[in-house]
N, C-alpha and C positions, 0 to 999 in steps of 0.2 A: 140439220145438225152439223155444226162447224167445229172442227177440232184443230186448234192452233198448234199444239205440241204433239210430238209423237206419243203414242199410247204408252211406251215404256217409261216416259218421264212424268206421267200423270200420277197425282197423289191418290190416296184412298178415296177422299171425298170427291175428287174430280171424276174418278172412275164410277163411283156410286151415282153421281149426278148424270153421267152419260147413260148409265143403265136405266135410270128413272126416265130419261128422255126417250129411250127406246121403248120402254114400257108404255109411256104416254102415246107414242106413235101407234102402238098396237091397240090401245084402248080407243083411239080416234079412228081406227081402221084405215090408217094410211098404208099405202103400198110401196112407199119409197124407203124401205128399211134396208140399210147397208149391211148385208149379211157378213161381208168380209171384215168390216170394222167391228161388228159385234163379236166375231171370232177372235180378232186381235185383243179386244177388251177382255174376253174370256181367258185367253192365254196369260194376259198380264195379271188378272186377278188370281190366277193359279200361282204365278211367279211370286207374288207378294203374300201369298197364303191368306187371302181375305176370303174365307170360305163362305161367308154370307153372300158376298158379291159373286162368287163362283156359282152358287146356287141360283141366284137371280139370273145371271147370264145363261145358265143352262136352261132355265124355264123359258127365257126369251128365244133361245136357239131352238128348243123343241117346237115352239109355235112357228117360228120362221121356216123351219124345215118342212113342216106340214103345209104351210102356204106355198112354199116353193115347189114341193113335190107331194101332191095330195095322196098319192098311193103309198106314202111312207108313214101312215097313221100309227102303226105299232112301234116304229122306231121313235117317233115323236113322243109317244106315251112312255117308252123306256127312258128317254132323256128326262122327261118330266118326273118320272118316278125316282130316278137318281138324284135329281135336284131336290125333290121332297125329302129324301133321306138326308141329304147334306144340310138342308135348311133346318131340319129337326135336330140333327146331331149338333149343329153349332148354336142352336137355340135362338135363331134370328126370327123374330115375329114378322118383320118386313118380308124376308125371303119366303117364309111359310105362306103369308097372305098373297104374295105375288104368284107363287106356284099354284095355289088353290084357284086363284082367279083365272090364270092362263088355262089351267085344266078345265075349268067351267066353260070358258070361251070355246075351247076346242070341242068339248062334248056338246055344247049348244050348236055349234056349226055342223057337227056330224049328226045332229038330231037324236042324240042319245039322251032323251029326256028323263028316262028312269034313273040314270046315273046322276044327271043334273039335280033331280029331286033328292037323291040320297046325299049329295054334297051340301045342299042349301036348305032343304025343307024339313029335315029331321032334327 
């Protein structure tokens, strides 16, 4: 993932594109996720008040927190829950779907199959 401009100068669509790239890295199970760059993007989405992007960034941060520190499971779930609330509040279907998918990935990794069934099989 190559960023030419500083994060502060990126437009809404450029920030959204970068978040989608981070999401794709997670889906492809890549381990080279730049947590610092993700945090910078998160701060910029807050600064421009793009709450759908804030929610997506928070979902991705929750996942990367858990991968970085596996004993922080509940902290990651709290971050995902906050992201879900924000996605629902701003009415972003994309943010809601990314949040749900990230939550399902985490629950599957943690072998919480009962919760996984509730999310997708009911």
